[in-house]
C-alpha positions in Angstrom: -79.0 -4.0 -27.4 -77.2 -2.1 -24.7 -77.5 1.6 -24.6 -74.4 3.6 -25.4 -72.2 5.0 -22.6 -73.5 8.5 -23.3 -77.1 7.4 -23.1 -76.6 5.4 -19.9 -74.9 8.5 -18.3 -77.8 10.7 -19.3 -80.2 8.3 -17.7 -78.1 8.1 -14.6 -78.1 11.9 -14.3 -81.9 11.8 -14.6 -82.1 9.1 -11.9 -79.8 11.2 -9.7 -82.2 14.1 -10.0 -85.2 11.8 -9.2 -83.5 10.5 -6.1 -82.7 14.1 -4.9 -86.4 14.9 -4.9 -87.7 11.5 -3.7 -90.5 11.4 -1.1 -91.4 7.7 -1.4 -90.8 7.1 2.3 -90.8 9.3 5.5 -87.0 9.5 5.6 -87.1 12.4 3.2 -88.5 14.5 6.1 -85.4 14.0 8.3 -82.5 13.8 5.8 -80.2 16.7 5.0 -79.2 15.4 1.6 -80.1 12.3 -0.4 -77.0 10.1 -1.0 -77.3 8.8 -4.6 -73.8 7.3 -4.8 -70.6 8.3 -6.5 -67.8 7.1 -8.7 -67.2 5.8 -12.2 -70.4 5.6 -14.2 -68.8 2.8 -16.3 -67.3 0.9 -13.4 -66.7 -2.8 -13.6 -66.8 -2.9 -9.8 -69.6 -1.6 -7.7 -70.0 -1.6 -3.9 -73.4 -1.5 -2.1 -73.6 -0.6 1.5 -76.5 -0.3 3.9 -77.4 3.4 4.4 -75.9 6.9 4.8 -74.5 7.9 8.2 -74.3 11.4 9.7 -71.3 12.6 7.6 -72.8 11.1 4.4 -76.1 12.8 5.1 -74.2 16.1 5.5 -72.1 15.8 2.4 -74.5 13.9 0.1 -71.8 11.4 -0.6 -71.4 7.7 0.4 -68.7 6.3 2.6 -67.0 9.5 3.6 -66.6 8.8 7.3 -64.1 6.4 9.0 -65.6 3.3 7.3 -65.1 5.1 4.0 -61.5 5.8 4.8 -60.9 2.1 5.5 -62.7 1.3 2.2 -60.3 3.7 0.4 -57.3 2.0 2.1 -58.4 -1.5 1.0 -59.1 -0.3 -2.5 -55.5 1.0 -2.6 -54.2 -2.4 -1.4 -55.6 -4.0 -4.6 -54.4 -1.2 -6.9 -57.7 0.7 -7.2 -59.0 4.2 -6.2 -62.5 5.4 -5.6 -62.7 6.9 -9.1 -62.3 3.4 -10.5 -65.4 2.0 -8.8 -69.0 3.1 -8.1 -70.2 3.2 -4.5 -73.9 3.3 -3.4 -76.2 2.2 -0.6 -79.4 0.3 -0.3 -81.0 3.4 1.2 -80.5 6.8 -0.3 -81.5 8.7 2.9 -80.1 8.4 6.4 -82.3 6.6 9.0 -82.5 8.7 12.1 -79.9 7.8 14.7 -78.4 5.3 12.2 -81.0 2.8 13.1 -81.5 -0.3 10.9 -83.4 0.2 7.6 -87.1 -0.6 7.8 -88.8 -2.9 5.2 -90.9 0.0 3.8 -87.7 2.1 3.3 -85.8 -0.7 1.6 -88.8 -1.4 -0.7 -89.0 2.3 -1.6 -85.3 2.6 -2.5 -84.9 -0.8 -4.2 -85.9 0.2 -7.7 -83.2 3.0 -7.6 -80.5 0.4 -6.9 -81.6 -1.9 -9.6 -81.6 1.0 -12.1 -78.0 2.0 -10.9 -76.8 -1.6 -11.6 -78.5 -1.6 -15.0 -77.1 1.8 -16.1 -73.5 1.3 -14.7 -73.2 -2.2 -16.0 -70.7 -3.6 -13.4 -69.2 -7.0 -13.8 -68.8 -7.5 -10.0 -71.0 -6.2 -7.2 -69.7 -6.3 -3.7 -72.3 -6.1 -0.9 -71.0 -4.6 2.3 -72.7 -6.1 5.4 -75.9 -7.9 6.2 -78.6 -5.7 4.8 -77.1 -5.3 1.4 -76.2 -8.9 1.2 -79.6 -10.2 2.1 -81.3 -7.9 -0.3 -79.1 -8.5 -3.3 -78.8 -12.3 -2.8 -82.5 -12.7 -2.1 -81.5 -15.0 0.8 -81.9 -14.6 4.6 -78.5 -16.2 5.1 -76.3 -13.9 7.1 -73.0 -12.3 6.0 -70.8 -14.5 8.2 -71.8 -17.7 6.3 -71.6 -16.3 2.8 -68.8 -13.7 3.0 -65.9 -14.1 0.5 -67.7 -16.6 -1.8 -68.7 -15.2 -5.2 -72.2 -15.9 -6.4 -73.8 -15.5 -9.8 -76.9 -13.3 -9.6 -79.1 -11.3 -11.9 -79.4 -7.7 -10.7 -81.2 -5.0 -12.6 -81.5 -7.3 -15.6 -77.8 -8.0 -15.6 -75.9 -11.2 -14.7 -73.1 -10.3 -12.4 -70.7 -11.8 -9.9 -71.9 -10.9 -6.4 -69.3 -10.9 -3.7 -70.6 -10.5 -0.1 -68.1 -8.7 2.2 -68.1 -7.6 5.8 -69.0 -4.0 6.3 -65.9 -1.7 6.9 -67.6 -0.4 10.0 -67.5 -3.9 11.5 -63.8 -4.1 10.6 -63.1 -0.9 12.5 -64.5 -2.5 15.6 -62.9 -5.9 15.4 -59.3 -6.6 14.2 -60.2 -10.2 13.1 -63.0 -8.9 10.9 -60.6 -6.4 9.3 -58.1 -9.1 8.5 -60.9 -11.2 6.9 -62.1 -8.2 4.9 -58.6 -7.6 3.6 -58.3 -11.2 2.6 -61.6 -11.1 0.8 -60.7 -7.8 -0.9 -57.6 -9.5 -2.3 -59.8 -11.9 -4.4 -61.5 -9.0 -6.2 -58.9 -8.5 -9.0 -59.1 -12.1 -10.1 -62.9 -12.0 -10.0 -62.9 -9.0 -12.3 -60.8 -10.9 -14.8 -63.3 -13.8 -15.0 -65.5 -14.0 -18.1 -69.1 -13.2 -17.2 -71.2 -16.3 -16.7 -74.3 -17.2 -18.8 -77.4 -15.3 -17.7 -79.3 -16.8 -14.8 -82.6 -18.4 -16.1 -85.7 -16.4 -15.2 -88.6 -17.9 -13.4 -90.5 -17.8 -16.7 -87.7 -19.6 -18.6 -87.6 -22.3 -15.9 -91.3 -22.8 -16.1 -91.2 -23.0 -19.9 -88.4 -25.6 -19.8 -90.4 -27.7 -17.4 -93.6 -27.5 -19.5 -91.6 -28.6 -22.6 -90.4 -31.7 -20.7 -86.8 -30.8 -20.9 -84.4 -30.7 -18.0 -84.8 -27.6 -15.9 -81.6 -25.6 -15.8 -80.4 -24.6 -12.4 -79.2 -21.1 -11.7 -75.4 -21.0 -11.5 -75.5 -20.0 -7.8 -77.3 -23.3 -7.0 -75.0 -25.3 -9.3 -72.1 -24.1 -7.3 -73.7 -24.8 -4.0 -73.2 -21.4 -2.4 -75.8 -22.1 0.2 -75.3 -25.8 0.5 
């Protein structure tokens, strides 16, 4: 049975406080502020980026620089504002010099992200860029191959639609990427209206089905051939 909205919000506040004091990786030594995420705690739509940049580190909020302004613009184009969604990053602390996240840092922050998904209960999770996409899909396939195609994934114990998108920072650098990102954004409202799919079978359920001699159900993402 799902927790009530009030209970989930209380747990989210507790998680926020935990992240603010996190020392699980060396990034806590160089950050100004941990960037937990912001937005609607009951959002149907959640965005996950890579890591905070300089301005995010200064303010303690995600996507407040130029990439964030573009994200705001594209939300407006589909009839939404930031207060309608929840925005977070894979890493909660800024890597020095905006370098790529290290495996140890991703591993340290990963449980926080799963908890955010579990407590917010989104229907659609949009990954922004390569790092978020590879982590949340569990696949090494790059963003260029999978962008714009919804997948069915289990995140934080919830079955959701996952939509890989180009990172707004890449769209700022390349006009063709910006156009593609806008086209992919335009598919979000219809995706939010879809009924949620059946839960993805766990590894244990797949093993049990095989032992019982029945047909082994495939995860919906494989059925739809997203990586075919």
